[in-house]
C-alpha positions as CSV (number, residue, x, y, z in Angstrom):
1,M,25.4,1.9,-23.2
2,Q,22.4,2.0,-21.2
3,T,21.6,5.1,-18.8
4,E,20.9,4.4,-15.7
5,D,16.9,5.1,-16.0
6,E,16.8,2.8,-18.2
7,Q,18.7,0.5,-16.0
8,I,16.6,0.8,-12.6
9,A,13.4,0.5,-14.6
10,Q,14.6,-2.4,-16.1
11,I,15.1,-3.9,-12.4
12,K,11.6,-2.7,-11.3
13,D,10.2,-5.1,-14.2
14,W,12.4,-7.7,-13.5
15,W,11.0,-7.9,-10.6
16,D,7.0,-7.1,-11.2
17,R,8.2,-10.4,-13.0
18,N,10.1,-12.8,-11.0
19,G,9.5,-11.4,-7.4
20,K,5.5,-12.6,-7.3
21,P,6.7,-16.3,-8.2
22,L,9.9,-16.1,-5.7
23,L,8.2,-14.6,-2.6
24,A,5.6,-17.3,-2.9
25,G,7.3,-20.2,-1.4
26,G,8.8,-17.5,1.0
27,V,4.8,-16.6,1.8
28,L,3.8,-20.1,2.2
29,A,6.6,-20.9,4.7
30,L,5.8,-17.9,6.8
31,V,1.9,-18.8,7.2
32,A,3.8,-22.3,8.4
33,V,5.3,-20.7,10.6
34,L,2.9,-18.8,12.4
35,G,0.3,-21.0,12.2
36,W,2.9,-23.5,13.8
37,Q,1.5,-25.9,16.7
38,G,3.0,-25.0,20.7
39,W,4.5,-21.4,19.8
40,H,5.0,-19.9,22.8
41,K,2.9,-16.4,23.8
42,Y,5.5,-14.2,23.4
43,Q,6.2,-15.6,20.4
44,S,3.4,-15.0,19.1
45,N,2.7,-11.5,20.1
46,Q,5.8,-10.8,18.8
47,A,4.6,-12.3,15.4
48,Q,1.4,-9.8,15.6
49,G,4.0,-6.6,16.4
50,A,5.8,-7.5,13.4
51,S,3.3,-8.0,11.3
52,T,1.2,-4.8,12.0
53,L,4.2,-2.4,11.3
54,Y,4.8,-4.4,8.2
55,Q,1.6,-4.0,7.4
56,Q,2.0,-0.1,7.8
57,L,5.2,-0.1,5.8
58,L,2.9,-1.5,3.0
59,E,0.0,0.8,3.4
60,T,2.5,4.2,3.1
61,A,3.0,3.3,-1.0
62,L,-0.8,3.7,-1.0
63,D,-1.3,7.7,-0.9
64,P,-3.2,9.0,-3.7
65,S,0.5,9.9,-5.8
66,G,1.3,6.4,-5.3
67,K,4.5,7.6,-4.1
68,P,6.2,5.9,-0.5
69,D,6.4,8.7,2.2
70,A,9.9,8.0,2.5
71,A,10.5,9.4,6.1
72,K,7.6,7.5,7.2
73,V,9.2,4.1,5.2
74,A,12.4,4.6,7.2
75,E,10.9,5.1,10.6
76,L,8.5,2.0,9.9
77,S,11.7,-0.2,8.9
78,E,13.7,0.9,11.6
79,K,11.1,0.0,14.4
80,L,10.7,-3.5,12.2
81,Q,14.8,-4.1,12.5
82,S,15.3,-2.6,16.1
83,Q,12.5,-4.8,17.2
84,F,11.8,-7.8,15.1
85,G,15.5,-7.5,13.1
86,G,16.0,-11.3,12.1
87,T,12.2,-12.2,11.7
88,H,10.7,-12.7,8.3
89,Y,8.4,-9.4,7.9
90,A,11.5,-7.5,8.9
91,Q,13.6,-8.7,6.3
92,Y,10.7,-8.5,3.8
93,G,10.5,-5.2,5.0
94,R,13.8,-4.6,3.5
95,L,12.6,-5.5,0.3
96,F,9.9,-3.6,0.3
97,V,12.7,-0.2,1.4
98,A,15.0,-1.9,-1.4
99,K,12.1,-1.4,-3.4
100,V,11.1,1.9,-2.8
101,A,15.2,3.2,-3.1
102,V,15.3,1.9,-6.7
103,E,12.1,3.7,-7.6
104,A,14.1,6.8,-5.9
105,G,17.1,5.7,-8.0
106,K,18.8,5.6,-4.5
107,L,20.4,2.2,-5.6
108,D,23.2,2.8,-3.6
109,D,20.6,2.3,-0.4
110,A,19.0,-0.5,-2.0
111,A,21.9,-2.3,-2.1
112,V,22.6,-2.0,2.0
113,E,19.3,-3.5,2.5
114,L,19.7,-6.5,-0.1
115,Q,22.9,-7.5,1.1
116,A,21.5,-7.4,5.2
117,V,18.8,-10.1,4.0
118,V,21.7,-12.2,1.3
119,D,24.1,-12.4,4.9
120,K,21.4,-13.5,7.1
121,P,18.3,-14.8,5.3
122,A,15.5,-15.7,7.7
123,D,14.8,-18.5,4.4
124,A,16.0,-20.1,1.5
125,T,13.4,-18.0,-0.7
126,L,13.8,-15.1,1.2
127,G,17.6,-15.7,0.7
128,E,17.5,-16.0,-3.2
129,L,14.8,-13.6,-4.1
130,A,17.4,-10.5,-2.5
131,R,20.8,-12.4,-3.7
132,Q,18.7,-11.9,-7.5
133,R,17.6,-8.6,-6.3
134,L,20.7,-7.2,-5.3
135,A,22.6,-8.6,-8.7
136,R,20.0,-6.9,-10.6
137,V,20.9,-3.7,-8.3
138,L,24.3,-4.5,-8.6
139,A,24.4,-5.1,-12.6
140,A,22.5,-1.5,-12.9
141,Q,25.5,0.1,-10.7
142,D,27.8,-1.3,-14.3
143,K,29.2,-3.9,-11.5
144,A,27.9,-7.4,-13.7
145,D,31.1,-8.8,-13.1
146,A,30.4,-9.0,-9.0
147,A,26.6,-9.9,-10.0
148,L,27.8,-12.4,-11.8
149,K,30.2,-13.8,-9.0
150,L,27.2,-13.3,-6.6
151,L,25.2,-16.1,-8.6
152,D,27.9,-18.7,-8.2
153,A,26.2,-19.2,-4.7
154,K,24.3,-22.5,-4.4
155,V,21.3,-22.8,-5.5
156,D,17.9,-24.6,-4.5
157,D,16.5,-26.5,-7.9
158,A,13.3,-24.3,-7.7
159,F,15.6,-21.2,-8.2
160,V,17.6,-22.7,-10.9
161,A,15.6,-20.6,-13.6
162,S,15.2,-17.7,-12.5
163,R,18.8,-17.8,-11.8
164,E,20.3,-18.6,-15.3
165,E,18.3,-16.3,-17.0
166,L,19.7,-13.5,-14.5
167,K,23.0,-14.5,-15.1
168,G,22.1,-14.4,-19.1
169,D,21.1,-11.5,-18.6
170,L,24.6,-9.5,-17.1
171,L,26.4,-11.8,-19.1
172,V,24.5,-10.3,-22.9
173,Q,25.3,-7.4,-20.3
174,L,28.8,-8.1,-20.5
175,G,29.0,-8.5,-24.3
176,R,29.2,-12.4,-23.5
177,S,27.4,-13.7,-26.3
178,D,27.8,-17.8,-26.4
179,D,28.0,-17.7,-22.1
180,A,24.5,-15.9,-22.2
181,H,23.3,-18.6,-24.6
182,A,24.3,-21.6,-22.9
183,A,22.6,-19.6,-19.6
184,Y,19.7,-19.0,-20.9
185,Q,19.8,-23.0,-22.0
186,K,20.2,-24.1,-18.3
187,A,17.4,-21.8,-17.6
188,K,14.7,-23.1,-19.9
189,D,15.8,-27.0,-19.7
190,A,15.2,-26.6,-16.0
191,L,11.9,-25.3,-16.5
192,A,8.9,-28.0,-16.6
193,E,7.8,-28.9,-20.1
194,D,4.1,-27.0,-19.9
195,A,5.7,-23.7,-18.6
196,A,5.5,-20.3,-20.3
197,V,8.6,-19.6,-22.0
198,G,7.9,-17.2,-24.2
199,G,10.0,-13.9,-23.0
200,L,13.1,-16.8,-22.6
201,Q,13.0,-18.0,-25.8
202,M,12.8,-14.7,-27.6
203,K,16.0,-14.0,-25.6
204,L,17.4,-17.0,-27.5
205,D,16.5,-16.1,-30.3
206,D,17.9,-12.7,-30.2
207,L,21.3,-14.7,-29.5
208,A,20.6,-16.3,-32.0
209,K,20.3,-13.7,-34.6
210,G,23.1,-12.2,-33.5
211,D,25.4,-14.4,-34.4
212,A,23.8,-15.0,-38.1
C-alpha cells in the first residue's frame, strides 16, 4: 500500500508528464478567443485584467525557495474567481491553486478547485485536464472507484489515450490487472503510429510479467 506522500509524488509526476500536452490545446483556444476580431472594449479590458492577475498568481512560485506564497496564492485566486469567474484565466488559476494544494499535501482543497472546473469548464480541454487531475487526487485519497466513475464521462478523441492510460493506472491500484491491461491497450491503440509509447509499453509489459 502506497503512503500518501508516495501517491502525491505520483500525481505531481503525472501532471508534469501529461499536463503540458493537454494544456496546449487550451492555450491555443485561449489565444484564438483573446485574438478574436470584434470583441468589445469592455471584454478586452476584462481579458487584460484577468491576464494580469493570472500572471501575478504564477509569479508567486518564482521566489528563491521555489515554493509559492500560500497566502498570496489564496488572495490572487479569490480575486480571479470574484472578478473574472468562469473565464479561461480564472480556471487556469484554479488548476494552479490545485497544484499548489497537492504539493502541500492538501488533497481535499485540490479536489474542490478541480471539481469547480469539471462542473463548468470554460472549454473541453480545461474540463478534461481538470477531470484527469481530479481522478488522480481521488485515487491518492483511496477513492479509485470514484475516480474511475469520474472518467466514465464522454471524452473527445484527442484525449482518449491519456484517459485510458489513467484508467489503467487506477485499475492497477484496484488490483484489476486484466481490465488494466485492456485500458492500456486502448490507450496505445489511440496513439498515432509514430507517437512515443515507451512508458505505456512498460506498463503493458509489467502486467504481462505479473501474469506469467
